[in-house]
C-alpha positions in Angstrom: 22.1 -63.5 150.9 19.4 -61.2 152.2 19.4 -60.6 155.9 16.3 -60.1 158.1 15.7 -58.3 161.3 15.6 -60.3 164.6 12.4 -59.5 166.5 10.9 -61.5 169.4 13.5 -64.2 169.0 12.7 -64.9 165.3 13.8 -63.8 161.9 11.5 -61.1 160.8 10.8 -60.1 157.2 10.6 -56.5 156.2 8.5 -54.9 153.5 11.1 -52.3 152.7 12.0 -51.8 149.0 15.4 -50.4 150.0 18.4 -52.7 150.6 22.1 -52.0 151.2 25.0 -53.9 150.0 27.4 -55.6 152.5 30.9 -55.9 151.1 34.0 -58.0 151.7 36.3 -54.9 151.6 39.3 -57.0 150.8 37.8 -58.0 147.5 35.2 -55.3 146.8 32.6 -58.0 146.4 29.0 -57.9 147.7 28.5 -60.7 150.2 25.0 -59.9 151.6 22.2 -57.4 151.4 20.8 -55.7 154.5 17.3 -54.2 154.7 16.9 -50.4 155.2 14.2 -50.7 157.9 12.1 -47.9 159.2 9.8 -46.8 162.1 7.5 -49.8 161.6 10.2 -52.3 162.2 11.6 -50.3 165.1 8.2 -50.2 166.7 7.8 -53.9 166.4 11.2 -54.5 168.0 10.6 -52.0 170.8 7.1 -53.4 171.6 8.6 -56.9 171.8 11.4 -55.7 174.1 8.8 -53.8 176.2 6.7 -56.9 176.6 9.7 -59.1 177.4 11.0 -56.6 180.0 8.2 -57.5 182.5 9.4 -61.1 182.9 13.1 -60.5 182.4 13.5 -57.7 184.9 11.7 -59.9 187.5 14.0 -62.9 187.0 16.3 -63.4 189.9 19.8 -61.9 189.3 21.6 -65.3 189.7 19.4 -66.7 186.9 20.2 -63.8 184.6 23.9 -64.3 185.4 23.6 -68.0 184.6 22.5 -67.2 181.0 25.4 -64.8 180.7 27.8 -67.5 181.8 26.4 -69.8 179.2 26.6 -67.1 176.6 30.3 -66.6 177.4 30.9 -70.4 177.1 29.3 -70.4 173.6 31.1 -67.4 172.5 34.4 -69.1 173.3 33.3 -72.2 171.3 32.4 -70.0 168.3 35.4 -67.7 168.7 37.2 -68.6 165.5 33.9 -68.4 163.5 33.2 -64.9 164.8 36.8 -63.7 164.1 36.6 -64.9 160.5 33.2 -63.2 160.1 34.7 -59.9 161.4 37.5 -60.3 158.9 35.1 -61.1 156.1 32.8 -58.1 156.5 35.2 -55.5 158.0 38.6 -56.3 156.5 40.6 -56.6 159.7 43.5 -59.0 159.8 42.6 -62.3 161.5 44.7 -61.3 164.5 42.9 -57.9 164.8 39.5 -59.6 164.3 40.4 -62.0 167.2 41.2 -59.0 169.4 37.8 -57.5 168.4 36.0 -60.6 169.6 38.1 -61.1 172.7 37.5 -57.6 174.0 33.8 -58.1 173.5 33.9 -61.3 175.4 35.7 -59.6 178.3 32.6 -57.3 178.7 30.4 -60.4 178.8 32.7 -61.8 181.5 32.4 -58.6 183.4 28.6 -58.7 183.1 28.6 -62.2 184.6 29.4 -60.5 187.9 26.1 -58.6 187.9 25.0 -59.9 191.2 27.9 -58.1 192.8 28.0 -55.1 190.4 24.3 -54.1 190.9 24.2 -54.4 194.7 22.9 -51.4 196.6 24.1 -49.8 199.8 22.7 -49.6 203.3 23.3 -47.4 206.4 21.5 -48.4 209.6 20.6 -45.5 211.9 21.1 -42.8 209.3 19.0 -40.8 211.7 17.2 -41.5 215.0 15.5 -44.9 214.6 15.7 -44.6 210.8 17.6 -47.0 208.5 18.5 -46.2 204.9 19.1 -48.5 201.9 19.4 -48.2 198.1 18.6 -50.6 195.3 19.6 -50.4 191.7 16.9 -51.4 189.3 16.7 -51.8 185.5 15.3 -48.9 183.4 13.4 -50.7 180.6 14.1 -50.9 176.9 17.6 -49.9 175.9 18.8 -49.2 172.4 22.3 -49.4 170.9 23.6 -47.9 167.7 27.0 -49.2 166.7 29.7 -48.4 164.0 31.4 -50.5 161.4 34.9 -50.5 162.8 34.4 -53.1 165.7 31.6 -55.4 164.6 31.9 -57.5 167.8 33.4 -55.4 170.5 31.3 -52.2 170.4 27.9 -53.9 170.4 29.2 -56.0 173.3 30.2 -52.8 175.1 26.4 -52.3 175.4 23.9 -55.2 175.3 25.5 -57.7 177.6 25.6 -55.3 180.5 22.3 -53.8 179.8 20.6 -57.2 179.7 22.5 -58.4 182.7 21.1 -55.4 184.6 17.6 -56.7 183.8 16.8 -54.5 180.8 15.8 -55.6 177.3 17.7 -54.3 174.2 17.3 -53.3 170.6 20.5 -53.1 168.6 21.0 -51.2 165.3 24.3 -52.4 164.0 26.1 -50.6 161.2 24.6 -51.5 157.9 28.1 -52.0 156.7 28.8 -54.9 159.1 25.5 -56.6 160.1 26.6 -60.2 159.9 28.6 -60.3 163.1 25.8 -58.7 165.1 23.3 -61.2 163.9 25.5 -64.1 164.8 26.1 -62.6 168.3 22.3 -62.4 168.8 21.8 -66.0 167.5 24.4 -67.3 170.0 22.7 -65.4 172.8 19.4 -67.0 172.0 21.1 -70.4 172.0 22.4 -69.6 175.5 18.8 -69.5 176.8 17.9 -65.8 176.4 14.1 -65.5 176.3 12.6 -64.1 173.0 12.3 -60.3 172.9 15.0 -59.6 175.4 17.5 -58.9 172.5 16.3 -57.6 169.1 18.2 -56.5 166.0 16.9 -53.9 163.5 18.9 -53.1 160.4 18.9 -49.8 158.6 20.3 -46.3 158.5 19.4 -42.8 159.8 15.7 -43.5 159.7 16.1 -46.4 162.3 18.5 -44.2 164.4 16.0 -41.4 164.6 13.1 -43.7 165.3 14.9 -45.3 168.2 15.8 -41.8 169.6 12.1 -40.8 169.4 10.3 -43.9 170.5 8.4 -43.3 173.7 9.1 -46.8 175.1 12.9 -46.6 174.7 14.5 -45.5 178.0 18.1 -45.1 176.9 20.3 -44.8 173.8 23.9 -45.8 173.5 25.9 -44.7 170.5 29.4 -45.0 169.1 30.4 -43.3 165.8 31.5 -39.9 164.4 31.3 -36.8 166.6 28.8 -35.2 164.2 26.4 -38.1 164.5 27.1 -38.5 168.2 26.0 -34.9 168.8 22.8 -35.5 166.7 21.9 -38.7 168.6 22.5 -37.1 172.0 20.5 -34.0 171.1 17.6 -36.0 169.7 17.5 -38.7 172.4 17.8 -36.1 175.2 15.0 -34.0 173.7 12.8 -37.1 173.9 13.6 -37.7 177.6 16.1 -40.5 177.2 19.3 -41.3 178.9 22.1 -41.0 176.3 25.8 -41.9 176.0 27.2 -40.9 172.7 30.8 -41.6 172.0 32.2 -39.6 169.0 35.4 -39.3 167.0 39.0 -38.6 168.1 42.4 -37.3 167.2 44.7 -39.2 169.4 48.3 -38.1 169.9 51.5 -40.2 170.3 54.1 -37.9 172.0 57.7 -39.2 171.8 60.2 -37.6 174.1 64.0 -37.7 173.3 64.5 -40.3 176.0 61.9 -42.8 174.7 63.0 -46.4 174.3 63.2 -46.7 170.5 62.2 -50.4 169.8 59.2 -50.7 172.0 58.1 -47.2 171.0 58.2 -48.0 167.3 56.2 -51.1 167.8 53.6 -49.2 169.7 53.4 -46.4 167.1 52.9 -48.9 164.3 50.3 -50.8 166.1 48.4 -47.8 167.2 48.5 -45.9 163.9 48.1 -48.6 161.3 46.3 -51.4 163.2 42.8 -52.0 161.8 43.9 -49.7 158.9 43.6 -46.8 161.3 39.9 -47.2 161.6 39.4 -47.0 165.3 38.6 -44.2 167.7 41.7 -44.9 169.8 44.1 -45.0 166.8 47.2 -42.8 167.2 46.7 -40.4 164.3 49.2 -37.7 165.3 52.9 -38.3 166.1 54.6 -35.5 168.0 58.4 -35.8 168.3 60.1 -33.3 170.6 63.3 -31.9 169.1 64.3 -31.5 165.4 67.1 -34.2 165.4 65.0 -36.9 167.1 62.1 -36.0 164.7 64.4 -36.6 161.7 65.3 -40.0 163.1 61.7 -41.0 163.8 60.6 -40.0 160.3 63.1 -42.5 158.9 62.2 -45.2 161.4 58.5 -45.0 160.8 58.9 -44.7 157.0 61.2 -47.7 156.8 58.8 -49.8 159.0 55.6 -49.1 157.0 57.5 -49.6 153.7 57.9 -53.2 154.8 54.2 -53.7 155.5 52.4 -56.3 153.5 49.0 -54.8 152.6 46.8 -57.6 151.3 43.4 -59.4 151.2 43.0 -60.4 154.9 40.3 -63.0 154.0 42.9 -65.1 152.2 46.3 -64.0 153.5 46.8 -64.6 157.2 50.3 -63.0 157.0 48.9 -59.6 155.9 50.1 -56.7 158.1 47.2 -54.4 157.2 43.9 -54.8 155.4 41.6 -52.5 153.5 39.4 -49.7 154.7 35.7 -50.3 154.9 34.4 -49.2 151.5 35.0 -47.3 148.3 33.7 -44.0 149.8 36.3 -44.2 152.7 39.0 -45.2 150.2 38.3 -42.1 148.0 38.0 -39.8 151.0 41.3 -40.8 152.6 43.2 -40.8 149.3 41.9 -37.3 148.7 43.2 -36.1 152.1 46.6 -37.5 151.2 46.6 -36.0 147.8 45.7 -32.5 149.1 48.1 -32.5 152.1 51.1 -31.0 150.2 49.0 -28.0 149.1 48.6 -27.1 152.8 52.3 -27.4 153.5 52.6 -30.9 154.7 55.3 -33.2 153.4 54.4 -36.8 152.3 57.3 -38.6 153.9 56.0 -42.0 152.8 52.9 -43.3 151.0 52.4 -47.0 150.4 51.5 -47.9 146.8 52.1 -51.7 146.7 48.4 -52.5 146.9 46.0 -55.2 145.6 44.1 -54.2 142.5 40.8 -55.4 144.0 39.3 -54.2 147.2 39.3 -50.9 149.1 42.9 -50.4 150.0 44.8 -47.3 151.1 48.6 -47.4 151.6 50.0 -46.6 155.0 51.1 -43.0 154.9 53.3 -40.7 157.0 52.8 -36.9 156.6 55.6 -34.8 158.1 55.9 -31.1 159.0 52.2 -30.9 159.8 51.2 -27.6 161.5 48.4 -27.2 164.1 46.2 -25.1 161.8 46.1 -27.8 159.1 43.0 -29.9 158.6 45.0 -33.1 158.8 45.8 -32.2 162.4 42.5 -30.9 163.4 40.1 -33.3 161.7 39.6 -37.1 162.1 40.8 -38.9 159.0 39.9 -42.5 160.2 42.4 -44.3 158.0 46.1 -45.4 157.8 47.5 -41.9 157.8 49.8 -40.6 160.5 50.5 -36.9 160.8 53.8 -35.8 162.3 54.5 -32.6 164.2 57.8 -31.3 165.6 57.2 -29.4 168.9 60.3 -28.0 170.6 59.2 -28.9 174.2 56.8 -30.9 176.3 55.0 -27.7 177.2 54.5 -26.8 173.5 53.3 -30.3 172.7 50.7 -30.4 175.5 49.4 -27.0 174.6 49.1 -28.0 171.0 47.3 -31.3 171.9 44.9 -29.5 174.2 43.9 -27.2 171.3 42.1 -30.1 169.6 38.3 -30.3 169.9 38.5 -34.0 170.7 39.4 -35.7 174.0 39.6 -39.4 173.6 43.2 -40.6 174.1 46.9 -39.5 174.2 50.1 -41.3 175.0 53.6 -40.2 176.0 56.7 -42.3 175.4 59.4 -41.4 177.9 61.8 -42.7 180.5 61.2 -39.7 182.7 58.7 -39.9 185.6 58.5 -36.1 185.8 57.5 -35.9 182.1 55.0 -38.6 182.5 53.5 -36.9 185.6 53.2 -33.6 183.8 51.6 -35.2 180.8 49.0 -37.2 182.8 48.2 -34.1 184.9 47.8 -31.5 182.1 46.4 -33.4 179.1 42.7 -32.6 178.5 41.4 -36.0 177.5 39.8 -39.0 179.2 42.2 -41.9 178.4 46.0 -41.5 178.8 48.9 -43.8 178.2 52.4 -43.9 179.4 54.6 -46.0 177.0 51.3 -47.7 175.7 50.2 -47.2 172.1 46.5 -47.7 172.6 45.3 -46.7 176.1 41.9 -48.2 175.7 40.5 -49.4 179.1 39.5 -53.0 179.6 36.0 -54.0 180.6 36.0 -53.1 184.4 36.9 -49.5 183.5 34.8 -46.9 181.6 35.7 -45.9 178.1 36.1 -42.3 179.2 36.1 -39.9 176.2 36.0 -36.1 176.9 35.1 -32.9 175.1 34.0 -33.4 171.5 34.7 -37.2 171.8 31.7 -37.8 174.0 28.2 -36.4 174.6 26.5 -37.5 177.8 27.6 -38.2 181.4 28.0 -41.9 182.1 30.3 -43.8 179.7 30.2 -47.4 178.4 31.8 -50.2 180.3 32.7 -50.6 183.9 30.7 -49.3 186.9 29.6 -46.3 184.8 27.9 -48.7 182.4 26.0 -50.4 185.3 24.9 -47.0 186.6 23.8 -46.0 183.1 21.6 -49.1 182.7 20.0 -48.9 186.1 18.3 -46.3 188.3 18.5 -46.0 192.1 15.7 -46.4 194.6 16.3 -45.0 198.1 14.3 -46.5 201.0 14.1 -44.9 204.5 12.6 -47.2 207.2 11.5 -46.4 210.7 10.8 -49.3 213.1 11.2 -47.9 216.6 9.8 -49.5 219.7 6.9 -47.1 219.9 5.7 -48.2 216.5 5.8 -51.8 217.5 3.8 -51.1 220.7 1.2 -49.2 218.8 0.5 -52.3 216.8 -0.1 -54.3 219.9 2.8 -56.6 219.3 
């Protein structure tokens, strides 16, 4: 099956001679081909969006919201279909894929309240006989560039809110997982969205750069690696665009000696090995304070992941963990594990009961990792958990704050004092207390810091509304003298 772009509400052929393979990563089989579009296709999509903006931005807010409500209704009807599609092209377990779709729908639900979210402010008599008011207005054509790891949720972090605010949108989904994005767009059209309001252009870096440079694109939203996030932010900003670019992470799970063992273990496993570790909020570093507790947690985690059933998620609903996205990721992650002992790390457990087909990596625990090692400093983006053994909470926080990233960190403890110190001193944007994945829900911004985010206003929440709108301030003077001067 060969995919097309979606431009002006219709499937649009491309003249490109370059096509990319889309895999079912559980089987290593090609299931579709995606066009590697270029500036010509980007321009066609942006021009369509620019033309549609005139009518869409002028549509009364309640009418825009009505289409969003219908979209949410249709997404619920197609929920199982979308989850299966995510599993097929990404490799998540069906439960994880359902979570991907559900978190995306939550953003649509949030966007349905746009009539309230985009209200301005007013202050009568801000000065003598002068009233002040503000209005939030759409900014124009918005672009989104999204990764492979959440085919439904991450695109829906962006386009529902942007469109609800009165903008039009061009989405460049990951060429590795284009099927879900296309289906999301088709369902939006079925909900009554006018042609041109939402467009999809497939491709790679050439499409990314064209969107960042296009004079009619007002904003660019990006989620991916920190290296590419910095590139997108730099290029888009240089061309006068608003940009929010979320990058990579190295999230830490800090276990204190007084942590409740059972719930903490469940949280560690879900955070570190859920979605095969391919998420920017995955717990990729385990810090256990104290040598004796560290020995105990090494055994707990090793025994637990040894029991994992790693299998084809498209056929086995009971699989605990699926594959990584492709052969390149599989080779890169296995190379990290293979080289870990040469730097001094200890491979405490490495899963090897894997299917012969597909792009599988066994769940792995590396112990006695030191802060100077690359497995601590660099994002691995796979089912690999690196374990450190700090002697105190102060040492743990200091080590965590030495990382260049700033997405998330969690502490597991029964001590309010420890939790308070942790949440006060940790230098990252999303913190958890006894929660494995402290990812905010739709009403709150996804607040990465440092090398995990380039820009100012984050995706989701009120920050998302502010990013996709601009403020107009109006000062009015209607004193009695003016009325008399008009002869009224």
